[in-house]
C-alpha positions as CSV (number, residue, x, y, z in Angstrom):
1,M,52.7,85.3,6.7
2,S,53.0,81.7,5.9
3,A,55.2,79.4,8.1
4,I,58.3,78.5,7.0
5,N,59.8,75.2,7.0
6,L,63.4,74.6,7.7
7,S,65.5,71.7,7.3
8,K,66.4,69.4,10.2
9,A,70.2,70.0,9.1
10,V,69.4,74.0,9.0
11,R,67.3,74.1,12.1
12,S,70.0,72.2,14.0
13,N,72.9,74.3,13.0
14,L,70.7,77.2,13.6
15,L,70.1,76.3,17.4
16,S,73.7,75.7,17.9
17,L,74.6,79.2,16.2
18,Q,71.9,80.8,18.8
19,S,73.5,78.8,21.9
20,T,76.9,80.3,21.0
21,A,75.7,83.8,20.6
22,A,74.0,83.4,24.1
23,A,77.2,82.1,25.5
24,M,79.4,84.8,24.0
25,A,76.8,87.3,25.3
26,K,77.6,86.2,28.9
27,T,81.1,85.7,28.4
28,Q,81.3,89.3,27.2
29,E,79.0,90.2,30.2
30,R,81.6,89.1,32.5
31,L,84.5,90.6,30.8
32,A,83.0,93.9,30.8
33,T,81.8,93.9,34.6
34,G,84.5,91.7,36.1
35,L,82.1,89.4,37.5
36,K,81.0,86.2,37.1
37,V,77.6,86.6,39.2
38,N,76.0,89.7,38.0
39,S,72.7,89.1,39.5
40,A,70.8,86.4,41.5
41,L,69.9,84.6,38.3
42,D,73.6,83.8,37.7
43,N,74.0,82.0,41.3
44,P,71.7,83.0,44.0
45,T,73.7,81.7,46.8
46,N,77.0,83.3,45.7
47,F,75.1,86.5,44.9
48,F,73.4,87.1,48.3
49,T,76.4,85.6,50.5
50,A,78.6,88.0,48.8
51,A,76.0,91.0,49.1
52,S,75.9,90.4,53.0
53,L,79.6,90.2,53.4
54,N,80.0,93.4,51.7
55,S,77.4,95.0,53.7
56,R,79.0,94.1,56.7
57,A,82.2,95.2,55.5
58,G,80.7,98.5,54.6
59,D,79.1,98.7,58.2
60,M,82.7,98.1,59.6
61,G,84.3,100.7,57.4
62,N,81.9,103.1,58.9
63,L,82.9,102.3,62.3
64,L,86.7,103.2,61.4
65,D,86.1,106.8,61.4
66,S,84.9,107.2,64.8
67,M,87.7,104.7,66.1
68,A,90.0,107.1,64.5
69,N,88.6,110.4,66.2
70,G,88.5,108.3,69.3
71,I,92.2,107.5,68.8
72,K,92.9,111.3,68.6
73,T,90.6,111.9,71.7
74,I,92.8,110.1,73.7
75,E,96.0,111.2,72.2
76,A,95.0,115.0,73.0
77,A,94.1,113.8,76.7
78,D,97.4,112.1,76.7
79,N,99.0,115.4,75.5
80,G,97.3,117.1,78.4
81,L,98.4,114.7,80.8
82,S,102.1,114.9,79.8
83,A,101.9,118.8,79.9
84,I,100.3,118.5,83.1
85,T,102.6,116.4,84.6
86,K,105.6,118.5,83.3
87,T,104.1,121.5,85.1
88,V,103.6,119.5,88.3
89,E,107.2,118.6,88.2
90,S,108.0,122.2,87.5
91,M,106.0,122.9,90.7
92,Q,108.1,120.6,92.4
93,S,111.2,122.2,91.5
94,T,110.1,125.6,92.5
95,L,109.4,124.1,96.0
96,R,112.8,122.4,96.2
97,Q,114.3,125.6,95.5
98,A,112.3,127.4,97.8
99,R,113.0,124.8,100.4
100,Q,116.7,125.1,99.9
101,D,116.7,128.8,100.0
102,K,118.1,130.0,103.4
103,S,118.9,133.7,102.7
104,F,116.7,134.9,105.5
105,K,117.1,138.7,106.6
106,T,119.0,139.3,109.7
107,Q,119.8,142.4,111.7
108,S,122.0,142.9,114.8
109,F,121.3,144.9,117.9
110,A,123.4,146.3,121.0
111,V,121.7,145.4,124.1
112,D,121.6,148.5,126.4
113,A,122.7,147.6,130.0
114,G,120.0,149.0,131.5
115,A,117.2,147.5,129.4
116,A,114.0,146.8,131.0
117,G,110.5,145.7,129.8
118,L,109.9,143.6,126.6
119,L,111.4,142.9,123.3
120,E,108.4,142.2,121.2
121,F,107.9,140.8,117.9
122,S,105.3,141.3,115.4
123,G,104.7,140.5,111.7
124,G,106.6,138.2,109.6
125,A,105.8,134.5,110.9
126,A,105.1,135.5,114.6
127,G,101.7,137.5,113.6
128,V,99.6,139.4,115.8
129,P,99.4,140.1,118.6
130,P,102.9,140.6,119.2
131,V,104.9,138.1,121.3
132,G,106.9,139.3,123.8
133,V,110.3,138.3,125.6
134,S,111.4,139.9,128.8
135,L,114.5,141.8,129.1
136,G,115.0,140.7,132.3
137,S,114.2,143.5,134.7
138,A,111.0,142.2,135.4
139,G,112.3,138.7,136.9
140,A,114.6,136.1,136.2
141,V,115.5,134.1,133.3
142,Q,113.6,130.3,133.1
143,S,115.6,127.5,133.9
144,V,115.4,125.3,130.8
145,F,117.1,121.8,129.9
146,A,116.4,121.4,126.2
147,A,116.7,117.6,125.0
148,S,119.4,117.3,122.3
149,A,118.4,113.9,120.9
150,D,115.2,111.9,120.3
151,Y,113.8,109.9,123.1
152,S,114.9,106.2,123.5
153,A,112.2,104.0,125.0
154,P,113.2,101.4,127.2
155,A,113.1,97.6,125.7
156,G,111.1,95.0,127.6
157,T,112.8,92.2,129.6
158,S,111.7,89.0,130.6
159,G,111.8,88.7,134.4
160,Y,112.2,85.7,136.6
161,A,112.3,84.4,140.1
162,E,113.6,80.7,141.2
163,F,113.1,78.5,144.2
164,T,115.2,75.7,145.3
165,F,113.4,72.1,145.1
166,T,114.1,70.2,148.0
167,S,111.5,67.3,148.2
168,D,111.6,64.9,151.0
169,G,108.5,62.8,150.4
170,G,106.8,64.7,147.7
171,L,103.9,67.3,148.3
172,A,100.3,65.1,148.8
173,Q,97.6,67.0,147.8
174,T,94.5,67.0,150.0
175,A,90.9,67.8,149.1
176,G,90.2,71.4,148.0
177,S,92.8,74.2,146.8
178,Y,96.2,74.0,147.9
179,P,97.6,77.7,148.0
180,L,101.2,77.8,146.9
181,F,102.3,81.5,145.8
182,D,100.7,84.8,145.2
183,I,102.6,86.2,142.4
184,T,102.7,89.6,140.9
185,V,103.8,90.1,137.2
186,D,104.3,93.3,135.9
187,G,101.8,94.9,138.7
188,N,99.0,92.4,137.9
189,A,98.6,89.9,140.7
190,I,97.9,86.3,140.4
191,A,96.7,83.6,142.8
192,L,98.7,80.3,141.9
193,H,97.1,77.0,143.5
194,V,97.7,73.7,142.3
195,K,94.5,71.1,142.9
196,D,94.1,67.6,142.8
197,T,92.8,67.9,139.3
198,D,96.3,69.5,138.2
199,I,98.2,66.8,139.8
200,A,96.0,63.9,138.3
201,A,96.2,65.5,134.7
202,I,99.9,65.2,134.8
203,G,99.3,61.4,134.9
204,N,100.2,61.3,138.5
205,N,98.2,58.3,140.0
206,D,99.1,58.6,143.5
207,T,98.1,62.3,143.4
208,V,101.7,63.0,145.4
209,V,103.9,65.1,143.7
210,D,107.4,64.0,144.6
211,D,109.9,65.1,142.0
212,I,110.8,68.6,140.2
213,D,109.3,67.6,136.8
214,E,106.2,66.7,138.3
215,F,105.7,69.7,140.1
216,T,106.9,71.8,137.3
217,D,104.4,70.4,134.9
218,A,101.4,70.7,137.9
219,I,102.0,74.4,138.2
220,N,102.2,74.8,134.5
221,Y,98.5,72.9,134.1
222,S,97.2,75.1,136.8
223,L,98.4,78.3,135.0
224,Q,97.0,76.8,131.8
225,R,93.6,76.2,133.6
226,T,93.1,79.6,134.9
227,G,94.6,81.3,131.9
228,D,97.7,83.0,133.7
229,D,100.4,81.2,131.3
230,S,100.1,84.1,129.1
231,A,102.0,85.9,132.1
232,V,104.0,83.5,133.9
233,V,105.6,80.0,133.2
234,A,107.0,77.3,135.2
235,S,110.3,75.6,134.0
236,N,112.9,73.1,135.4
237,D,116.3,74.8,135.8
238,G,118.1,71.7,137.3
239,S,117.6,71.9,141.2
240,R,115.7,75.0,141.0
241,I,112.0,75.8,139.8
242,R,112.0,79.0,137.7
243,L,109.0,81.1,137.1
244,T,109.3,83.6,134.0
245,S,107.3,86.2,133.0
246,T,105.9,86.0,129.5
247,T,103.9,89.4,129.6
248,S,104.5,91.1,126.2
249,G,106.9,93.8,126.4
250,S,107.6,93.0,130.2
251,S,110.2,95.3,131.7
252,S,110.5,94.2,135.4
253,A,111.3,91.1,137.1
254,V,108.7,88.9,138.6
255,S,108.1,89.6,142.3
256,I,106.7,86.6,144.5
257,D,105.4,86.5,147.8
258,V,105.0,83.1,149.3
259,A,101.7,82.5,151.1
260,Y,102.4,79.0,151.9
261,V,105.0,76.5,151.0
262,K,105.5,73.0,152.3
263,A,109.0,73.5,153.8
264,S,110.2,69.9,152.8
265,F,109.3,70.6,149.3
266,L,110.7,74.0,148.6
267,G,113.6,75.5,150.3
268,G,115.4,79.1,149.9
269,A,114.3,82.8,149.4
270,A,113.0,83.7,145.9
271,D,115.7,84.9,143.6
272,P,114.1,88.0,141.5
273,G,116.6,87.5,138.8
274,T,118.3,90.1,136.8
275,P,116.6,92.5,134.4
276,G,117.7,92.1,130.6
277,T,120.0,94.5,128.9
278,D,118.2,97.9,128.3
279,G,115.3,97.0,130.2
280,S,115.0,100.4,132.3
281,R,116.3,104.1,132.1
282,Q,117.4,105.4,135.5
283,V,117.4,109.3,135.5
284,T,117.6,112.1,138.3
285,I,116.1,115.4,137.9
286,S,116.5,118.3,140.3
287,N,114.8,121.6,140.8
288,G,118.1,122.8,142.8
289,T,116.4,121.7,146.3
290,N,114.9,118.4,145.8
291,T,116.1,115.5,143.5
292,A,113.6,112.9,142.1
293,A,114.8,109.6,141.2
294,I,113.0,108.3,138.4
295,T,112.9,104.7,136.6
296,L,111.4,104.6,133.4
297,T,110.3,101.0,131.9
298,S,108.9,99.9,128.9
299,A,105.4,99.5,130.9
300,N,105.2,103.0,131.9
301,A,107.2,104.9,129.3
302,G,106.9,102.9,126.1
303,T,106.4,106.2,124.0
304,V,107.6,109.6,124.3
305,G,104.1,110.6,125.5
306,A,103.8,107.9,128.2
307,A,107.4,109.1,129.4
308,R,106.6,112.8,129.7
309,S,103.4,111.9,131.5
310,Y,105.2,109.6,134.1
311,I,108.1,111.8,134.6
312,Q,105.7,114.6,135.5
313,S,103.7,112.1,137.9
314,E,106.9,111.3,139.5
315,L,108.0,114.8,139.9
316,T,105.1,115.4,141.9
317,A,105.2,112.2,144.0
318,Q,108.6,112.7,144.8
319,G,108.1,116.5,145.9
320,V,110.0,118.3,143.3
321,T,108.0,121.0,142.4
322,G,108.4,123.8,139.8
323,I,109.3,121.9,136.8
324,T,107.2,121.6,133.7
325,V,107.8,118.3,131.4
326,G,107.4,119.1,127.9
327,G,108.7,119.1,124.3
328,S,108.2,118.5,120.7
329,G,108.2,115.7,118.1
330,N,109.9,112.9,120.1
331,R,112.0,115.0,122.6
332,I,111.6,115.6,126.5
333,D,112.3,119.0,127.5
334,L,112.1,120.5,131.0
335,A,111.2,124.2,132.1
336,G,111.6,125.6,135.8
337,A,109.8,128.1,137.2
338,A,108.8,131.2,135.1
339,D,110.6,133.4,137.8
340,G,113.7,131.8,137.8
341,S,113.4,130.8,141.1
342,N,115.0,127.2,140.4
343,T,117.8,125.6,138.4
344,V,116.8,122.4,136.4
345,T,119.3,119.7,136.1
346,V,119.6,116.2,135.2
347,G,121.6,113.1,135.6
348,G,121.4,109.5,136.1
349,A,122.8,106.2,133.9
350,G,119.7,106.8,131.3
351,A,120.0,110.5,130.8
352,A,121.5,110.1,127.7
353,A,119.0,107.8,126.2
354,V,116.1,110.1,127.5
355,F,117.6,113.3,127.0
356,G,120.5,113.2,124.6
357,T,124.1,113.2,125.4
358,S,124.5,117.0,125.9
359,G,121.1,118.9,126.7
360,T,120.9,122.5,126.4
361,Q,121.0,124.0,129.6
362,L,120.0,127.6,130.8
363,A,119.9,128.1,134.4
364,G,118.0,130.8,136.3
365,A,119.2,134.3,136.8
366,T,118.6,137.0,139.3
367,A,116.6,140.2,138.6
368,G,118.4,142.7,136.0
369,T,119.2,143.0,132.4
370,Y,119.8,139.6,130.6
371,T,123.1,138.8,128.7
372,V,123.2,138.3,125.1
373,D,123.3,134.8,125.6
374,Q,120.2,134.5,128.0
375,L,118.5,136.4,125.5
376,V,119.3,134.2,122.8
377,Q,117.9,131.2,124.7
378,S,114.8,133.1,126.0
379,I,113.9,134.0,122.5
380,N,114.9,130.8,120.8
381,S,112.6,128.7,123.5
382,T,109.6,131.1,123.6
383,A,106.7,128.8,122.1
384,G,105.2,131.7,119.7
385,L,108.7,132.4,118.1
386,V,110.1,128.6,117.5
387,G,110.7,128.4,113.8
388,K,109.8,131.8,113.2
389,V,112.3,133.8,114.9
390,R,115.9,132.8,115.6
391,A,118.3,134.5,117.7
392,S,122.1,134.0,118.0
393,N,125.1,136.1,119.4
394,D,126.8,137.9,117.1
395,S,130.0,139.1,118.5
396,G,128.2,140.5,121.5
397,K,125.1,141.8,119.6
398,L,121.6,140.0,119.4
399,R,121.2,138.7,116.2
400,I,117.7,138.5,115.0
401,E,116.8,136.1,112.2
402,N,113.2,136.5,110.5
403,L,112.2,133.4,109.2
404,S,109.6,134.6,107.0
405,T,108.9,135.9,103.5
406,T,107.2,139.1,104.9
407,E,108.6,142.1,107.1
408,L,109.3,141.4,111.0
409,G,108.7,144.2,113.3
410,I,110.5,144.7,116.4
411,S,109.4,146.8,119.4
412,G,111.7,147.7,122.2
413,I,114.5,149.4,120.1
414,G,115.8,153.0,121.5
415,A,116.6,156.1,119.2
416,D,120.1,154.8,118.9
417,G,119.3,151.5,117.5
418,E,120.0,149.6,120.9
419,I,117.6,147.2,122.8
420,D,116.4,149.1,125.5
421,G,112.5,148.4,126.1
422,T,111.3,151.5,124.9
423,S,108.5,151.8,122.4
424,G,111.1,152.4,119.3
425,T,110.9,150.0,116.5
426,A,112.6,148.2,113.8
427,T,112.1,145.8,111.0
428,V,113.7,143.0,109.4
429,G,112.8,142.4,106.0
430,G,111.5,138.9,104.7
431,N,112.9,136.4,102.6
432,D,112.4,137.8,98.8
433,V,113.4,134.8,97.0
434,R,110.9,132.6,98.7
435,K,108.3,135.3,98.3
436,N,109.1,135.4,94.5
437,L,108.8,131.7,94.4
438,V,105.2,131.5,95.9
439,N,103.9,133.6,92.9
440,Q,106.0,131.4,90.4
441,F,104.5,128.4,92.2
442,N,100.9,129.8,92.1
443,A,101.5,130.9,88.1
444,L,102.2,127.2,87.2
445,R,99.3,126.0,89.2
446,D,97.0,128.4,87.0
447,Q,98.4,127.0,84.1
448,L,97.6,123.5,85.0
449,D,93.9,123.7,85.0
450,K,94.1,125.8,81.4
451,L,96.0,122.7,80.2
452,A,93.4,120.3,81.3
453,D,90.5,122.8,79.6
454,D,92.4,122.7,76.5
455,A,93.1,119.1,75.9
456,S,89.8,118.3,74.0
457,F,89.2,116.7,70.7
458,N,86.0,116.8,68.4
459,G,84.0,118.2,71.5
460,I,85.1,115.5,74.0
461,N,87.7,116.4,76.8
462,L,88.6,113.3,78.9
463,L,90.5,115.5,81.3
464,R,87.5,117.2,82.3
465,G,85.3,114.1,83.1
466,D,83.7,113.3,79.5
467,R,82.9,110.1,78.6
468,L,84.0,108.5,75.4
469,K,82.1,105.5,74.0
470,L,83.5,103.7,70.8
471,T,81.6,100.8,69.0
472,F,83.7,98.1,68.0
473,N,81.3,96.0,65.5
474,E,78.4,96.3,63.6
475,T,76.0,94.9,65.8
476,G,76.8,97.3,68.9
477,T,77.8,94.2,71.2
478,S,81.4,95.2,71.3
479,T,82.1,98.7,73.0
480,I,84.7,100.4,75.2
481,D,83.8,103.5,77.5
482,I,86.8,105.7,78.1
483,Q,86.9,108.1,81.0
484,A,89.1,109.4,83.9
485,R,88.6,107.4,87.0
486,D,89.9,107.9,90.4
487,A,91.6,105.1,92.6
488,D,88.0,103.8,93.5
489,G,86.9,103.5,89.7
490,G,84.8,106.4,90.2
491,A,84.5,109.1,87.4
492,T,86.6,112.1,88.0
493,S,88.4,115.0,86.1
494,I,92.2,116.1,86.2
495,G,92.7,119.4,87.7
496,N,94.0,121.4,90.9
497,G,91.0,120.5,92.7
498,T,91.1,116.6,92.2
499,L,94.9,116.8,92.7
500,G,94.7,118.6,96.1
501,I,96.8,121.4,94.9
502,T,95.7,124.6,96.3
503,S,97.0,128.0,95.6
504,A,100.1,128.8,98.0
505,V,100.2,131.9,100.3
506,G,103.7,133.7,101.5
507,A,102.9,132.2,105.2
508,E,103.5,128.7,103.9
509,F,106.9,129.3,102.4
510,D,108.1,130.5,105.7
511,S,108.2,126.8,107.2
512,D,110.3,124.1,105.8
513,A,107.6,121.7,106.9
514,S,104.9,123.5,105.3
515,I,106.8,123.0,102.1
516,D,107.5,119.3,102.7
517,S,103.7,119.0,103.0
518,R,103.2,120.5,99.7
519,L,106.0,118.5,98.1
520,S,104.1,115.3,99.4
521,T,100.9,116.4,97.8
522,L,102.8,117.1,94.5
523,S,104.1,113.5,94.8
524,D,100.9,112.1,95.4
525,A,99.3,114.3,92.3
526,L,102.4,113.0,89.7
527,G,101.3,109.3,91.1
528,T,97.4,110.0,90.0
529,L,98.8,111.5,86.7
530,R,100.9,108.7,86.0
531,S,98.0,106.1,86.9
532,Q,95.7,107.9,84.6
533,S,98.3,108.6,82.0
534,S,98.9,104.7,81.9
535,A,95.1,104.0,81.8
536,F,94.7,106.0,78.9
537,G,97.5,104.4,77.2
538,S,95.9,101.0,78.1
539,N,92.6,102.4,76.2
540,L,94.7,103.7,73.3
541,S,96.5,100.3,72.9
542,I,92.9,98.6,72.6
543,V,91.4,100.9,70.2
544,Q,94.5,100.7,68.0
545,N,94.1,96.9,68.2
546,R,90.8,96.9,67.1
547,T,91.3,99.5,64.4
548,D,93.9,97.3,63.0
549,F,91.9,94.1,63.5
550,T,88.7,95.7,61.8
551,R,90.8,96.9,58.5
552,K,92.0,93.3,58.5
553,M,88.3,92.0,58.7
554,I,86.9,94.5,56.1
555,N,89.6,93.1,53.8
556,T,88.7,89.3,54.7
557,L,85.1,90.3,54.1
558,E,85.6,91.9,50.8
559,T,87.9,89.4,49.6
560,G,85.3,86.3,50.6
561,A,82.9,88.4,48.4
562,A,85.1,88.8,45.6
563,N,86.1,85.1,45.4
564,L,82.2,84.4,45.3
565,T,81.5,86.8,42.4
566,L,84.8,87.9,40.3
567,A,85.3,86.5,37.3
568,D,88.6,85.0,36.1
569,T,89.1,87.4,32.8
570,N,91.9,85.3,31.3
571,A,89.5,82.2,31.4
572,E,86.4,84.4,30.1
573,A,88.7,85.9,27.1
574,A,89.7,82.0,26.3
575,N,86.0,81.1,26.5
576,L,85.2,84.1,24.2
577,L,87.9,83.1,21.8
578,A,86.4,79.5,21.6
579,L,83.0,80.8,21.1
580,Q,84.0,82.9,18.4
581,T,85.8,80.0,16.5
582,R,82.5,78.0,17.2
583,Q,80.4,80.7,16.0
584,Q,82.1,80.9,12.8
585,L,82.3,77.2,12.6
586,S,78.3,77.3,13.1
587,S,77.8,79.8,10.5
588,T,79.9,77.7,8.0
589,A,77.9,74.5,8.9
590,L,74.4,76.4,8.6
591,S,75.8,77.6,5.2
592,M,76.4,74.1,4.0
593,A,73.2,72.8,5.5
594,S,71.5,75.5,3.1
595,Q,73.4,74.5,-0.1
596,A,72.1,70.9,0.5
597,D,68.4,72.5,0.1
598,Q,69.4,74.6,-2.6
599,A,70.3,71.4,-5.0
600,V,66.7,71.0,-6.0
601,L,66.8,74.0,-7.9
602,R,69.0,72.3,-10.5
603,L,66.2,70.4,-11.6
604,F,64.7,73.5,-13.2
């Protein structure tokens, strides 16, 4: 095919028309796709930047699913904690109901005038072997003095002693040690000497002490030098030098024995001073024959245990036999001879502070059947029955109260139902209310572990010690580990074992103290649950915040990518209309150029 030669005008218009057609095609592509950058050829920088932003947004979008599951896992654990907390609170209510219930069973028995032998208690809280109480024929009632109030320890006092200062030329110090006093402070002996160096140290150039201030300062310097200033200090009390005990908790005045004092320097006898208020407790204790006068101070009776020990030692030292010092808690009780051969009595100005204002007194009785009141006192003071069985006088009959949830057996009941010391028996039922509450408590406890077992989501149970790990960014450098933790930060689980809640038995509900102990355990368990709930709540807040942050970041990334690649459809539509107009004009121009070339045909 031979080459076709186009005129310059035609070729120029043709090129313009081709350019317009290409621009129209590009604009139509942008309108069709909505993108101004459809490939790397359009704008390499924007294309690859947008691709990177969209890729990151996609990766972060995938993380949102795991965060959503993590939130539900934490919510499931929190639901379990809430249910467990309510269960523990119900268990507390059960214990409080048991604590308040006092519907213990009782039974009253007449006492036969000729009763002999033992009245024995078994079962119930008393248990086995049986605990026996004498009916009186084998001996007399043990004399008992039971305190009615807690022991009040003596307060310490600061004792002091004084000497009159009567200087007539001063105390000249010679070489060596000049002995002044031998002092005893609360039983501690101190040899007080004033040396040349002590006198020189207070700035006395002539080494002669000739006034009360100098002598006071010299004594204190000597005490500091020997380290005895923690026990005694000297002070100027006008015309007298006062030596005061500084011992912590001191309870007696300073006692001073003078080994040597220059007559012209100090005069008069030592004044031991007056003990401070409440500085001691003066009590007397008698066994009916001899009486011990006992002084209790903060030094020898600062605690109830020390007071019991000191009273017992003083009774022995002062020849008062047959009295045993005991008691429970913060009380001091006295018990006479088991055969009732003595009668314990107390007195003295400090008796109320030591034993209470009105101690319970049971005097010794002669051989024979005890009265109902004596049996009441004997039963209520028997160690194996205290808090387990309670006796009282029911209009001349002996009332026995079973402080237990199980049946109490009583031996020593005759065929006629009277107490006579024979082999007959009787029973007193247990507290059914408390017994039923034991079962209720254990049923609630069983539910606690079941609730913990069911608090899982998607196979993860935070209450059973599982660990939930969530990733917050596409590189894996931002994560969070969620797991139940104990007070020391170690991994733990939530259940009866870790909360310290054990199964209850009926005997525990016999004693108010045991119930109080369980209430304390439940209180600690609630503290643990609330602390763990707070920790999970904090973790949930973190995950929710990160979820919101991730959603916003995805939107930011996708918007940024769109800004780089999206086309402005309004602008592209206007461009297309302009290009169409240009195309039509180009076609017209091409036609006109072609007509110019056709003019040569008119020559033929």
